[in-house]
N, C-alpha and C positions, 0 to 999 in steps of 0.2 A: 672262576674269574679272579684274577690276581690283583694285588694291591699295586697302585701306580704312584710314582713319584714325579711330580712336576707336569703330568699330562693326564687326561681323562682316560678311563678304561674303555668306555663305550659311550657314544654320544646320543644315540637315539635320533639322529638326523639333524639337518640344518635348522629346522623349525625349533627343535628342542634347545639347541645351543643359543640361538638368537633370543629366545624367550628368557633363558637364564640370564643372559647379558642385560636385557631390559630390566629384569627383576633386580639385578644388582644395582643398576643405575637408580631405579625408583626407590628402592627400599631404604636407602640412606640419604636421599636428596633432602636438603634443608636441615640436616642434623645439627650442624654447628649453630645455625640461627635459632632453631626451635628448642633445643634441649638446654636447660639452664645448667651451669656448672655446679656440680654437687660438692666437689672438693678440688683443691688446687694441686696437691701432690699425690703420689702413690699411684696405684693402678690395680689391675686384676692379674693375679698370678696364673690361675687356670680357669677356663670357662668350658665346662664339660656338659655336653648335650646328650641326653638319652631320650629317645622318642619311640613312638609306636604308631603304625598306620592300621586302621581297622578296615575290614572288607568294604565298609560303606564309604571309605575315603576320608574319614575323620583322622586328623593328625594330632597326636598328643605329644607335647614337648615338655621336658623337665630339664632346666638349666641349673647346674650346680656351680656356684661362683665362689672361688677362694680369692680373697683379696691379698695383695702384697702388703703385709703389715696390718695395721689396725683398720677395721672397717670404717668407712666414712659415716658421717652423721646422717646422711640421706643418700639413697640410691635411686637413680632415675633411669628408666629405659623407655625408648620410644619405638612403637611398632607401626609400620606402614600397613594400612588396611586396603590399599588399592595398588593395581599394577596396570599400566597401559596395555591394551590389546590391539587387535587389528581393526581397521575400518571404523574408526571413531567409537571404539568400545573400550571398556576396562574391566578387569577382574576385581571382584570385591571379596575380601576375606573377613570372616566373622571370628573374632577372638573371644572366647568365653572361658568361664571357670578359672579365671586367673587367681593364683594364690602366691603368697610369699611366706616362707617359713625359715627359721634358723634354729637348729637344735631341737626340732620338733615343735617349736612355739610359733603360733600364727602371728605374723607381724601386721595383719590387717592393712594390706596395701591400699593406696588411693589410686583408682583407675579413672581417668578422665579422657574425653574425646576432644581432640584439637584438630578440627578439619578432617583430613584423611588419616590422621595419626591417632593412635591410642597410646596414652602416656601413663606409665606405671611409676608411682612414687612410693618408696618404702622408707620408713624411719629405721635406720640401721645403727643408730647411736649406741644401742645396748647389746649388740650381738657379739661384741668382742672378736675373737678369732674364729668363731663358728662359721661354716659355709652358709651362704645365702642361697636358698633353693627357690627358683621361680618356675611355676608350672602353669600351663594353659593348654586349651584345645583350639585348633584352627579348622574352620570349615571353609572350603573353597580352594585348598592347596592341591587337591587331586584333580588335575586338568586333563583335557583331551590330549593324548600323546600321538595321535595319528594312527597309521597302520604299519605294522611290522611285516617282515617277510611272511608270506602265506596269508596276507590280509587279516592278520590278527590285530584286533583293536587294542590299543595300549593306553595306559593311564600314566601321565607324567606328574609325579608328586614333587613339588618344588616349594621351597620356603627359605627365607633368610633366617637361618637358625641363630645367627649372631647379627644383631643390628641395633641401631639407636643408642649406642654407648658413647659417652664423652671421655672415656678412659682408655688407655692402651691395654691390650691383652697380651700377656706373654705367650700363653699356649691355649689354643682352642681345639677341642676334640669332640667327637660325637659319633653315635651309633644309633641307627633307626631300625627298629624291629618291624619286619614286614610279614604278611601272611602268605608267603610264596617266594618264588625265585625271581630276583630282579633280572631285567634284560639289559640294563645299561645304567650307568651312574656318572654324575658330573658334579664338580665342585668349583666354585669361583670365589676368590677372596681378594681383598685389597680395597683400593679407593673406589668410590662410586663412578669416577670418570674413566677408569680403566682397570677393572678387576681382572686378575690373572688366575690360571689354574692353581688350585690348592697344592701345597707341598706333597700331601699324601691323601689319596682317597681310593676307595675300592669297594668290593663286595661281590656277592654272587658266587663265591667259591665254597668248597666243602668245609674249609677251615674257617672262613669268614663269610657266611651267607648273607649277613645283614650289611647294608650300605654303611660305610664309615668314612671319616675324614680326620685330618689333623693339619693344623696351621699354626705357625708361630709368628711372633713379632707383629701383631696387628696394632696399628696406630688408632688413636681416638677417632671415632667416626667411620672406621672401616667396617666392612661387612664380610660375612661368609654366606654364600648362596649355595644350598645343597639341593640336588635333584636326582631322581632315579626313576626308571621305567619299570612297570609291571603290566602284565596282561589285564585288560579291563574286567575279565571274568574273575580275576583274583581280587582286585581293588577297583571299585566303581568310581567313576568321576563324580565329584560334587562341586565342580566349578560354578561360579556365579558371575556370569557375563552380563554386563549392563551397558546400555548406550550412553555415551557421554555427549552432551549437547555442546556444539560449537557452531559458529556461523559457517565455517567451512563445511561441516556436516549437514547443517540445515539447508544450505544452498549448494549442495554438491553438484559438480559438473561432470561426475562420472557418466559413463555411457548410458546406463539405464535411466537415471533421473533426467539427463539432458534430452534423450530421445522422447521420453514421455512428455516433457514440457514442450518440446518442439512440435510433437504430433498434435497436442491439444491446442497449441497456438495456431497451427495451420488449419485444423478443423474449425476452431472458433472463428477465425477470420473468414473462412469460407461461409460459415453459418451466418455471420453478420452481413456479409455481402449478399447472400441469398435473401435474407430477411429484408434488407433495404430494397433489393431488386423486386421482391414480390409485394412489399407493403409500402415502400417509401418512394420508389422511383415513379415519376410521372408516366402515365399511360402513353405508349408510343402510338402516334396517330399520323396518318398521311393527310389529315385535313388541312386546308389552307388557313392561314392566320385570320382570326376574327378582326375585322376593322372596327376599332373602338371609336376613333375620331380621325378626321382627315382635314387637310387644307384643300378645299375645293376651289378651282379657278372660277372667278366671277367676271373676268375681263382680261384685257391685255396687261399682264404684269401684276394682277391683283388676285387675292385669294380670300376665302372665308373659312373659318374654323367651324366644322360641323361635327356634333356628337351623334353616334349611331346607337340604336337599341337601348337608349337611356342607361348606359353604363356610367355610373357615378364615380367621382374621385375616391370615395370610400371603398367601392368595389375594386378599383384599380390597385390601391395599396394592399388590400387583403389578398388579392390573387398574386401579386408580384412577390411578396415575401411571406405569404401564408400567415400573416399576423395583422391584427387591428392595432396599429400604433397610434399614439397621440397625434402624430402628423396627419394620419388618415382622417381623424376626427376633425382636426383643424381645417383640413382641406374641404371637408364636408360643410363646415360652418361657412367657409368662404364661398362654396358653391351655392348654398342656400341664399346667401346674400346676393350673389350675382344673378340668380334666377328670380329674385324679387320676393322672397319670403321674409327677409328681415334686412334691416339696415345696420351697418357697423358704424357706431357713433364714437368718434374720437373726442374725448372730453377735454375741456379747456384746462390748461395748466396754470396753477396758482403761482408758480415761481420758475425761474430760469433753470434750476437744477432739479425740479420735480419731475419724476418719470411720467411718460405718457401713459394714459389709461383709456379704456374703452368700455362702452356699454352697448346695448343692442336695442333696436326698435323693431317690433313685430309688424309686418306688413300683410295686407290682404292679397293673397295670390291663389289662383284657382289651380295651379299646377299640382298634380297629385304627387304625394310623397310616399316613399317607401317607409316601412315601420321604423327603421333605425333613424331616418331623417326626421320623422314626426316626433319621436321621443327626444331627440337632441334639440329640436326647435322648441318644444314645450319646456325643456329644462332651462335653456338660456334666455328665452324670450316668451314666457308664458302668456297666454291670451288674457288671463285674469289676474295678473300680478306684476310686480316690478321686474324688469329685466336684470339679468346678471351683470355685474361689473367684473371685468377680467381680473383685476388685482384682488378681488374678494371671493373668487370662485373657491369653494371649499368642499367640505364633506358631502352635503346633500347632492350637489351636482356630480361630484366624483362617484357617488353611488349610482347615479343615473348612467354615468359613462359605462359602468359594467353592463347595464342593460343594453345600451347602444352597441357595445361590443358583441354581446350575445346575439342580438338581432342581426347585426351585420354578418357574423359567421353563419347564422342560419339562412340569411338571404343568399349567401354565396353557395350554400348547399342546395337550396331550392332552385337556383338558376343553373344547377348542374355542373358547377366548376370544381366541386369537391364531392367525393362519395361520403365523406364524414367530416364533421366539423374539425378544422385543423387544431383548434385549442384542445379539444377533447382527445384527439389522437396524441398530441404532444404530452398531455397530462397522463394518459394511459401508459405511454412508453417511459415517461419520467418515473412514475411509480414503480413500474417493472424494473427500470434501470437501477433505481436506488435500492430496491429490495435485493436485486442481484448483486449490486456492489457490496452491500452489507454482508450478504451470505459469502461472497468471495473473500472479503476481509477476514471473516471468522474462519473460513476454510484455510486461508493462508496462515493465520496464527496457529491453527491446529497442525498444519503440515510442517511449519517451521519448528514448532515445539516438540513434535513427536516423530517426525520422519526426516528423510533426506530429500524431500520433494519441495523444498522452498521455492525453487524456480517455477514449479507448477503453480504454486500459490500466487507468485507474481504474475504469471500468465493469466490466471483466473481474474485477478484484480484488473489487469489491463483490458481483458475482454469485456468485463462489466463496465469499465469506463468507456470503452468503445460503444457499448450498447446505449449508454447515456448520451453519448455524442450523436450517434445517428438518430436517436429518438427525437432530436430537435428537427430533423429533416424528414420525419416519417409521414407528415401529411402528404397525401397522394392526389395530385390533380387528375381529373378525368380528361377524356379526349377534348371535351369542350373547354375545360380549364387550360389545357396545354395550347389549344388553338387561340384562346384569348391571350395567354401569356405571350405568344409570338406576336400577336397584334399589338400588345402593349410595348413590347420591345421596339417594334417599328415606330410606334407613336413617340416613344421616348427619344428615338433618334431624330424624328421630325421636329420635335419641340426644341431640340438643341442645335438644329441646323437650318431650319426654315428661316429665310430672311424676314426680319420683322418689318421691313419697309414695304412689304407687299400687301399689308392690310390697308384697305381704303381709308383715307383720311376722315371722310364723313361718318364712317361707322366704327372708327378705331376704338372709341371708348367701350362700346358694347362688345365688339368682336374680340378685342384683346382681353377684356375682363373675363369672357367665357373661357379663355385659354388658361388663366392663372391657376384655378384649382387643380387642373391636371398637371401643370408645370410644377406645382408644389410637391406632388408625390412622384413624378417621373423625371424631374430635372429640367433645367432651363429657366427656372423661375426668375432669376435676376435679369436676364436679357428681356423677358417679356414685361416685367414690371417697369424696367427702364424705357421700354418701347411705349408703354402707356403714359409714362411721365412726359416723354418726348412728343406725344400726340397732343399736348396742350394747345388749344386753338386760340388762346389769348395770353401769351407769355407776359409775365410781370403783373398780371391781374390776379387777385386772390380767387381760388377755385374751391371754396368749401363745399359746394353742392354740385360740382360738375359731374361727378360719378353718381349714378343712381343708387349705388349700394354702399358707398363710403362717404360719410359726412364728417366734416372737421370744423374747427373754430374759424371765425370769420377771416383771420389773417393767413389762413393756410393756403399753400400753393401746390399745384399738382407736382411740381418738381420735388416736393417733400415726400411724395408717395413711397419711393424705394426704402427710405429709412423708416418711415412710419409702418409700412406693411411688414417689413422684416421684423420690427420690434413687436408688432401684433402677433405674428405667427410664433415667434419665440416665446412670448409671455403666455399665450393661450395654450400652446403645446405643453408648456411646463405646468400649467394648472390642471389640464385635463389628464389626470393620472388615474388610469384604471388598472385592470389586470389583463394579462395575456390569456 
């Protein structure tokens, strides 16, 4: 193999030349900003490199530096310990056994790490005209060189033999001793932005078996990147390839990570849908709607509201939205009053701007109560104690409300509308959902930190959030519950469309009062409350006791009922705060 001027002798393929170019760019990047000026004038006359590659891939370098004129007070050289690789990786170089001598005297250099750079500082104030000799070993410079003709594995040894100097170099030369015959050699020199082929480089011939180079007139900050190929059975690779974390790498949209994330997303969505279909969707049933209540004709143009199968307003609200809400309990209180178990007492106001308040009066009624109704009645109007005042309802009654909710849920299950208590089902799936979400977040952090599957992590978090979302709708109505729900939908429509003037005048107080608790939970409340106010049989005359279930101060009139009842419902619902 002959010596070449201005062009490489043998390249070792496109991969080799591109890597060398990248090396040239990286090895001197940031030089001018990172290396402090050691001296203002002068430079380096000759920079001679002699090196050796061991069969294990270790590269040993000795640089002999002759200064032009007197040596500076301090010599500084910077070595890049990384090189960008392919696919979000980088090559790492370990530089060890670094020494600095002059005339055989150890100058005890200072070696410090500055990010990806190793900085060598030497006190050269006393060396005079003696050459400065820098020696070190490099692990990681023997890289995979691909396959040569005949599928022979190759090792590509490449290293920036001159780098990190802030002084110009008149002449740089070098020879690397190798344990065999090289198959190719390359050399690049010049600026980091556009290194060009060295002036002279070669090797692999009978006269010059070792790879060598020569370059003149190198400016401060310029580099010489030297590389050569040998069979891997002669020199083993010792490259150190490490992954470099970036957002682009962590959330890679390359084919494999994207397909994995998409596949998991599709499978996860299908799994969530099947879970909801099997455990959350109501039972499909051909049963006719259950008639909860209806407006039955009583004569020409008149109707009467009748409740069937003792389905109470609390039941209605629980089946409709699968929750026992404060409004359901408020409607139950109103229903107890309308049915004669207690009276709602509007208390006299002490001032014009003082808010309305209410208490309760327990009444003797033989109508049998459900457990949740009895518990609620005993809480707000106990048989052997003072009744509650709405504005003063607090902790003790709030605690009882929890029991009322539990009993109402249990009652809905016993009547066959749910296979399992809705609150327990929601709680179970909530716990599962939060645990799954926490696990998905941990998995995403690990995937983002260590792999290219960040998109998969996002998918896992999204699916866990989806599980939390559908968990709210997982209570499953039975066939009886679905039939009841259809009946309630029909009743809701009737309450909002049935003409209010078809209630007989003589029985309007009782008939419309029976409608109100159901209108509170199903809609149409305002129109029926107004209809009750309009049924006043003695306009202009105070009506404190006209309603059997609502008693007010002496000057109260039935036309005040819409405002007072709306205020009662709002205040009581706000006070009856339990848990779902």
